[in-house]
C-alpha positions as CSV (number, residue, x, y, z in Angstrom):
1,M,-118.3,-46.8,17.1
2,K,-119.0,-43.1,15.5
3,K,-119.2,-42.2,19.2
4,S,-115.3,-43.5,19.5
5,V,-114.4,-42.2,16.0
6,L,-115.7,-38.6,17.2
7,G,-114.6,-38.4,20.7
8,G,-111.1,-39.8,19.7
9,M,-110.6,-36.9,17.2
10,V,-111.9,-34.5,20.0
11,V,-109.2,-35.9,22.1
12,A,-106.6,-35.2,19.6
13,A,-107.9,-31.7,18.8
14,M,-107.4,-30.3,21.9
15,C,-103.7,-32.5,21.9
16,M,-103.0,-30.1,19.1
17,T,-104.2,-27.0,20.7
18,A,-102.2,-27.4,24.1
19,S,-99.2,-28.0,22.0
20,A,-99.6,-25.1,20.2
21,Q,-99.8,-22.9,23.2
22,A,-96.9,-24.5,24.6
23,A,-95.0,-23.7,21.5
24,D,-96.1,-19.8,21.7
25,I,-95.5,-19.6,25.5
26,Y,-91.7,-21.4,25.0
27,A,-91.1,-18.9,22.1
28,Q,-92.1,-15.9,24.0
29,R,-89.5,-17.0,26.5
30,R,-86.2,-16.0,26.7
31,P,-83.4,-18.3,26.1
32,Y,-81.7,-20.3,29.1
33,A,-78.6,-17.9,29.9
34,Q,-75.7,-20.2,30.3
35,P,-73.6,-19.1,33.7
36,Y,-71.3,-16.1,33.9
37,T,-67.7,-17.7,34.1
38,V,-65.7,-14.7,33.0
39,T,-63.1,-13.1,35.3
40,Q,-64.9,-10.1,36.6
41,P,-62.6,-7.3,36.2
42,L,-61.4,-5.7,39.3
43,A,-63.6,-2.5,39.5
44,N,-60.1,-0.1,39.4
45,S,-57.5,0.1,36.7
46,W,-54.0,0.8,38.1
47,A,-52.7,0.5,34.5
48,G,-50.9,3.6,32.6
49,A,-49.0,6.9,33.1
50,Y,-49.1,8.9,36.3
51,L,-47.4,11.9,37.4
52,G,-47.4,13.5,40.9
53,G,-45.6,15.2,44.2
54,N,-44.6,14.5,47.2
55,L,-43.2,16.1,50.6
56,G,-41.3,14.0,53.3
57,Y,-38.6,13.9,56.0
58,G,-34.9,12.0,55.5
59,W,-32.3,10.9,58.0
60,G,-28.9,9.4,58.0
61,D,-25.3,9.1,58.2
62,I,-22.0,10.2,56.9
63,T,-20.2,7.2,56.1
64,N,-16.2,7.6,57.5
65,N,-17.3,10.4,59.3
66,P,-19.7,11.0,62.5
67,A,-22.1,13.8,60.7
68,S,-25.9,12.5,60.9
69,P,-27.8,14.8,57.9
70,S,-31.2,15.4,58.3
71,G,-34.2,17.4,57.2
72,L,-37.1,18.1,55.3
73,L,-37.2,17.1,51.1
74,G,-39.7,17.4,48.4
75,G,-40.4,16.5,45.0
76,I,-42.5,15.1,41.7
77,Q,-42.7,12.0,40.6
78,G,-43.6,10.1,37.3
79,G,-44.3,6.9,35.8
80,Y,-46.0,3.7,34.1
81,N,-48.1,0.9,35.4
82,W,-49.0,-2.1,33.3
83,Q,-51.8,-4.6,35.7
84,S,-52.4,-8.3,35.2
85,G,-55.1,-9.3,37.1
86,A,-54.6,-8.1,40.6
87,V,-50.8,-7.8,40.1
88,V,-49.5,-4.5,39.2
89,F,-46.1,-3.7,38.1
90,G,-44.2,-0.3,36.2
91,V,-41.2,1.3,36.5
92,E,-41.1,5.3,38.5
93,G,-38.7,8.1,38.7
94,D,-38.3,10.8,41.2
95,I,-36.1,13.9,41.7
96,Q,-36.3,15.5,44.7
97,L,-34.8,18.5,46.5
98,N,-33.7,17.7,50.3
99,G,-32.6,20.1,53.2
100,A,-30.6,17.4,55.2
101,D,-27.3,18.8,56.2
102,D,-25.3,18.1,59.7
103,T,-22.0,19.2,61.2
104,F,-19.6,18.2,63.4
105,A,-16.8,19.6,64.5
106,A,-15.2,21.6,61.5
107,W,-17.1,19.2,58.4
108,K,-20.7,20.0,57.1
109,F,-21.8,17.7,55.2
110,S,-25.4,17.9,53.2
111,N,-26.9,16.5,50.3
112,P,-29.3,19.3,48.5
113,W,-31.1,17.2,46.0
114,F,-31.1,12.9,45.0
115,G,-33.5,11.1,42.6
116,T,-34.1,7.7,41.6
117,A,-34.9,5.0,39.1
118,R,-36.9,2.3,40.5
119,G,-39.5,-0.3,39.3
120,R,-42.1,-1.7,41.2
121,I,-44.5,-4.5,41.5
122,G,-47.2,-5.1,44.4
123,Y,-50.8,-6.5,44.3
124,A,-54.0,-4.7,43.9
125,F,-56.6,-5.2,46.5
126,N,-59.3,-3.0,44.2
127,N,-58.6,0.9,45.2
128,V,-55.2,0.0,47.7
129,L,-52.4,-1.2,46.1
130,L,-49.5,-2.4,48.2
131,Y,-46.0,-2.7,46.4
132,G,-42.6,-2.6,46.8
133,T,-39.9,-0.9,45.1
134,G,-36.4,-0.9,44.2
135,G,-33.7,0.1,41.8
136,L,-30.9,3.3,41.1
137,A,-30.1,6.1,43.2
138,F,-28.2,9.1,42.3
139,G,-27.5,12.8,43.9
140,E,-24.7,14.9,45.5
141,V,-23.1,14.5,48.5
142,K,-21.2,17.7,49.7
143,G,-19.0,18.9,52.5
144,Q,-17.4,22.1,53.5
145,W,-14.4,22.6,56.2
146,F,-13.4,26.1,57.1
147,G,-15.0,28.0,54.5
148,L,-13.9,25.2,51.8
149,T,-16.5,23.4,49.7
150,E,-16.2,20.0,48.0
151,S,-18.8,18.3,46.1
152,H,-19.4,14.9,44.2
153,T,-22.6,13.2,42.0
154,V,-22.7,9.8,42.9
155,A,-24.9,6.6,42.5
156,G,-25.7,4.0,44.7
157,W,-29.0,1.9,45.3
158,T,-32.5,2.1,46.6
159,V,-35.6,0.2,48.0
160,G,-38.6,0.4,49.9
161,V,-42.2,-0.6,49.9
162,G,-45.4,1.3,49.9
163,A,-49.2,1.7,50.0
164,E,-51.3,3.8,47.3
165,V,-55.0,4.1,47.2
166,M,-57.3,5.2,44.6
167,L,-59.3,8.8,45.4
168,N,-61.3,8.4,42.3
169,R,-61.0,7.7,38.6
170,N,-57.5,9.9,38.4
171,W,-56.1,10.8,41.6
172,S,-54.5,8.6,44.0
173,A,-52.6,9.2,47.0
174,K,-49.7,7.5,49.0
175,I,-47.2,6.9,51.7
176,E,-43.8,5.0,50.9
177,Y,-40.5,4.7,52.8
178,L,-37.3,4.3,51.1
179,Y,-33.7,3.8,51.9
180,V,-31.2,5.2,49.9
181,D,-27.3,4.4,49.5
182,L,-25.3,7.0,48.0
183,S,-21.7,5.6,47.6
184,N,-18.9,6.6,48.7
185,Q,-16.3,9.2,47.0
186,N,-13.1,10.7,48.0
187,F,-13.3,14.1,50.1
188,S,-9.7,16.3,49.6
189,L,-11.5,17.5,52.7
190,T,-12.0,15.1,54.9
191,R,-8.8,12.5,52.9
192,T,-10.9,9.9,53.2
193,S,-14.0,8.3,51.1
194,N,-17.2,9.4,52.4
195,G,-20.7,8.9,51.2
196,Y,-24.7,9.1,52.2
197,E,-26.9,6.4,53.5
198,F,-30.0,7.5,54.2
199,N,-33.8,6.9,54.9
200,T,-37.0,8.7,53.9
201,V,-40.6,8.6,54.6
202,R,-42.9,11.2,52.4
203,V,-46.7,11.4,51.3
204,G,-47.3,11.8,47.8
205,V,-50.2,12.4,45.3
206,N,-50.3,11.0,41.6
207,Y,-53.0,12.2,39.0
208,R,-53.3,9.2,36.6
209,F,-53.5,10.0,32.7
């Protein structure tokens, strides 16, 4: 009987020792980490203000006249982006100097400058942004005839598409196509209404603040 009691005490002591060791090991182990389920943000953010410059080429037609002005253009642009997940939306404005002109018979038409104020919406694949854009356009349409000059500053609309690539934290490069329609105005020189409808392709860079 004494041997049985003694044996039981030994077994109980061994169990208690094992339990204490297991508790120590468990205490030293890191708690179980819950799976990370929060959506990971994109590696690159397009949100914020930016300012940049561009160069390009434009070509188009004068309405109610055979002249087709074309030429190099360049200017500056600036805007602000907001971002929700991969969707990027914002506003952008630009002002351009334009060398587009053409002469037909005694008439010469040109577009010395134009600008736009547009909305943009696109989808970001991390450092690549594909977008559509559209809004207000404005600019000067100039006509000349036998040394006489007549100019009108007109408003219109524009629509286009583009792609922008983030080069690093601050700099990005883009290529963009715009269709611009500067509305008709009555020209005394031609005795009719004339406007300028044209296409532009331009490349540029932006610095993001």
